N, C-alpha and C positions, 0 to 999 in steps of 0.2 A: 173667316175665316177660325177654325178650332183649333188648340191646337193639341197634340197629342202625345200621351205620355207613355212613354218606356220603360225598361229597366236603365236604372241608373248604373254607369260605367262608371264600378271601382276608379278611386284616386290611386293611379299609379304613382304619382310622384313620390320621389327620395324624401324620406324622413329630412326635417332642416339638419341640418351640421351642426350644430350645437345640440341637440335633442342625442343624436349616433356621438359626441365628443364625450357628452353627460350617460350618456350608458355605457361605453368602455371605460370611465371613469369608477364608475361601480363595479364592473366585473370585475375590473385591477385590485379595486378596495376589497372586495370578498375574498377575490386569491392572495392578497396580500396576508388577511387575518386568517385565512385556514391555513398559509404556509406558516405563520409563525405560531397560531396555534399548536399546530402538528409537532414542530421545533421546540417552542415552550417545553412540551411533553417530554420528547426525549432529552431536554435538557435538564428536566428536575429528576426524568426517574435513574438518569444513567449519572448526574452528577452530585446527588443527594446518596447514591445508590441502595440497597438493602431493600430491606423491607418498608423502610422510611420512603424511599425512595418512591418505590411504585404505588402505595398511596398517595402521597401526594402527585404525583403526576396522574394516575386513575381519575385523583377528584377534581385537577385540571381539566384535564379532557372531559368528562362527565358533565360540569359546568358551563364550560365553553360549548360545549352542544347543547345540553341545552337549554341557554342561554341564546342561541341561533339561530332553533327551528322554533321555540315557542313564541319568537316574539316580533313586532315586524314592524314599517314606518322609522317614525322616530325612535323608541326602542329599542329597535335592533341596531338603528344606527349609535345612542348610546354604549349600547353594550359591545360591541362592535370598538369600541371606541376607550374602552374601558378595559379590553382585552389586547388592544393595541400596548399602552399605557403599561398595563400586566408585564406583555412583551418585552416593552424596553426597559423595563426595569431586571428583568431576566437574563435580557442583554449589556444589561450595564456592572450586571454580577458578574457575568461569565467574563469579562475584561480582566477577571482577580484570578482568575482561576487560569496558573503559569504550571508549566513543566520545570519539573522539580530535577536534580542529578543527585541528590539525598532522599532514597527509599528504603526501604527495608527488601533488597531484589532480591528474585528464587536466586538459588544456587550459581546458575553457567550462565550468569550475567551479570553478577555484583561484581566482578574486574573486568574491565575491560581495554584493551590493547591501546598504545599511544605511540605512535609514529616519530622518531626523528631524524629530520634530516641532515644531508649533509652532502653539497652536490650530487653526485648522482647515484649515492650510497643511502639510502635506508637504514634503521636501528628499528627494529618492530620490539617492543617493549608488553611482555607480558601475552608473548604468541600463544593460543590456547592449545591445547590440545588434548580435547575431552576423551574418554574410550568409555564410550554408552554401553551400561548394558541394560541398561528400559529405559522407554521413553523418558522416563524422570527420573531418574538416577545412572551418575555418572562418575568418575572417576579422572579428577582436573588436576592437570600438569600446566604448568606456565614455561615459558622461555623468551629468553631474547634473540632476537635473528636479523644478522645483519644482510643487507642485500645489495643487489648492483645493479641499477634498472640498465646497467647495457648487456647484463644476462639474462634480461627479461623476454622469453620470448615466445611465447605463447599466450591467448586468453580465448578460455569456455565461458558457455552461458547454457547455466543446468535451470532447468525448466523442472520441478516437483507437484504436479495436481496432486491433490491430496485430500480430496471427496466423491462422492459418486457425480458430483455436480462438473462438470469438466471444465467454466471456469476456475473456478478455486485453484487454486494454487501459490508457492514459494517461489520463489526464483532469489539465485545468485552469481556473482564471478568467479573467477577462479582463475588466476594468474600461475604460468610456468616457468622454470628458471633452469638454466643450461647442465645446473648438475642436479639437476632432476627435485629439486624441492617447490614447491607448491604453496598458494597463500591465497586461502579463500577467503573475500570478503562478504558478507550477509546482514545488509538492514533488516533488520527483526524489529518487534515487539521488547521491548525492554519493561518485561511480567514482574512483580513484586512475588514475594513469595505466597504463596498461592491462591493467587489470580490467577486467572484464564480467558482465552480468547473470545469476546463476545464481539464481532464482525459489526454490527449496529451499536454499540457500546464504544467502540473505535474511533467511530463517526463524532462522539463527542466529551475532547478531550480525555479520555479515562485513561489512555497508556504513552509512556514516553517511549521513540524511538533512540538507537543503537545500532551501532554498525559491529558484525563481529566476526574477529578474525583470527581466524586458525587457520587445520591444515584438513586435506580433504578426510584425512579418517576418522575427523573431527563433525565436519558440518555438512560430509556426502555419504558418509557411513552410517551417520544416525537418522538419515533418510531413505538409504537402499535396505538395510542391512535388521536397523531396530526397529524402526516403523516401519517398514516391509513398501510403501511408496512406489511407484511408477516413478522413475526418474529420467532425464534427458539429458545427456551433455555434449554441447553443441561445439565444434571450433567456431571463434568468431573471426572475421577479416578486418584487420587491422593493422597499419605500417606500425614497422618501431618507433618513433615519433607517438604515435595516437594509444601503441600500449604503453608506455612509460604515462604519459598525463593521464590518461584513465587510472591509471594505480595509484602512481598518485594522489590524483583528484580526491578518490575513493578514502583514499589516509587520512590527507586533512579532513573532510568533512568528518571522520572519525573522530579525528581530535576535537573538533568542533561542538559537535552532539557532547563529549564528557564535561565540559565547561560550560556551552551553550546548547543547551535541553532544548528539544520540540518532542512536540504530541507525534504521535502517529494518527494517522487517520485513515479510514477503509477508502477514502474513494481520493485521497491529497498528497499521502504521504505515506507511501507505500514497499518495499521492496521493490518493486519495478517502477513506480516513478523515479524513485534513488536514481536507478539504474539509468532512466530516460533522460534524466537530471545530467548526470554526468555524460553519457553521448551528449545530450544540447548544448555542453558545454566545450568541447570539440569542435563538433561541429553544427550552428544553430540551423535550427528547417529539417533536420536530417529526421524527427519521428514526430510525423502530424498529430496531431489530435486523433487519437482512438479507442473504440472501448474495448479493444486488445489489449491496452493499458491496465484498464479500469479491471480485465477478469484475464488474468495473467497467465491463465490455463492456453491464453489462445496467444502470448508472445512468442515464443518462437515460430509461428507461424507469420505474424506480424515482421518478426526479424527477418525471415526468411525470405520475404514482399520485398522487405527495403534489401535486399543485399546485402545485412550487417552478418549471415551466415559462411561461413567458407567451407560452402558445398557447391556441385555442379548438380544434384542429383533430385531428382522431382522428392516434392516435401514430402509426400509420404514415404519417402522409399528413406529419404533423410530421418524422417521419425521414428521410422525402422531399425534405422544403423546405426541413430547412435543413442538410441536406449539402452540404458547401465545396469540398471537397478537388479538383474535376471544373471546376468555377469559377475555383479558385482555379492551377489545369496551364493554364487555357486563356490565362495572361497571365505577365506578368514580374512581380518581386519592387520595382515602382515604388512611390513614395508613395501611390499611389490604393489597394493593396494592401486593409486593411481595409476602406475600401469597397467594393472591388468583391467579397470571399467575402459583403458582405451583400446585392447586389443583389436585388432583387426579393423580399425585407422588409418 
C-alpha cells in the first residue's frame, strides 16, 4: 500500500523558552542602547552648552546612528558595547555636575528670603516686594515680617497657564493672615543673568530651584497685569493645623535650598511637584501619580477631583468664578490688590 504525500502541516509548536528569552534580552539591550544614546546626546548638548555643546551632541548622535544602522552581527554588538561604555563615561562625568548656591544670579532671585522660627512665631528675613514695570524690570524692596501661625486663616492655590498649550503653567500657594497680610511662596527656576528657560534643558541639570517668598502684589500682579496671563486663584480646603504645617514646611524647604541647592527638573522637581511634596508630607497618599502633575495647567482639575479645593461648584463654574486676571487688570497695584482679586468670593 503506497503512501500518499499531502501538504505538510506547519509546525505550530512554540519556539523554545531559551530562544524567546534570548530575543527578549536582545530587544531590551537594543532599547537600552537607544535610550542611553538619546540621553547622552541631551547631556552633551545641555551639559556643555552653547555652540560647542550642539556640535558635540550632533556628532555623537550622527556617529551612533551611522554605526547602528550600517553594521550587523558581531560588528553591531561591538559598536553597541562601545557606545554603552561611552554612555557610562558620560554618566560618570554627570555625577560630578552639582547644583550651586553661588552663581551670577538674575536680579530678582539673587536674594532669597530666610525664615526664623520661634514657637508659633515666624520671622521672614528678606521678604520680597517687587513692583514690576516689565517682565524683565522691577523695583525691588525687602523687609522683615514677623507672623503668628495662630493668625493664619487661609491658603489659596494659584494656577497660571502661560502658553497656547494648556498644560504649560506655573503654580504657587499663598497664605492669608488675620491682619490682611498675605505671603506667596513660589517654587521657581533660579536663573542666572541673561539665562532663559528651556524645558528640555531643564531635564539635564541646567538650572537650580529656589523658593521665592513675597507678597501678592509682587508674585500675582506680575502674572495678571504685567505678563497678562490667565490666572486662577482657588481657596484650599485645610484645617488650621494643616495650614500651619504646610506654611512652615514650605519655609523650611526654602531655607534648605539656600544652603543645600537642588536642580530644577521639568519632570521631577518643579513648582507643582514641590507643592505635591508638601501635601504628601501632611497626608501621604493624598495625591496619586498623575499626568496632571506633570502638566500643571490641569493641576487645578486634579486638586478639585481630590477634594482639595474649598468649593462645591461644578469644576467648570469654579474655574470661571476663581479666574482673577481680568479683575486684577481692572485696577492698579494698590494696597487693596489682594482684596480686589477676591471680590465676589
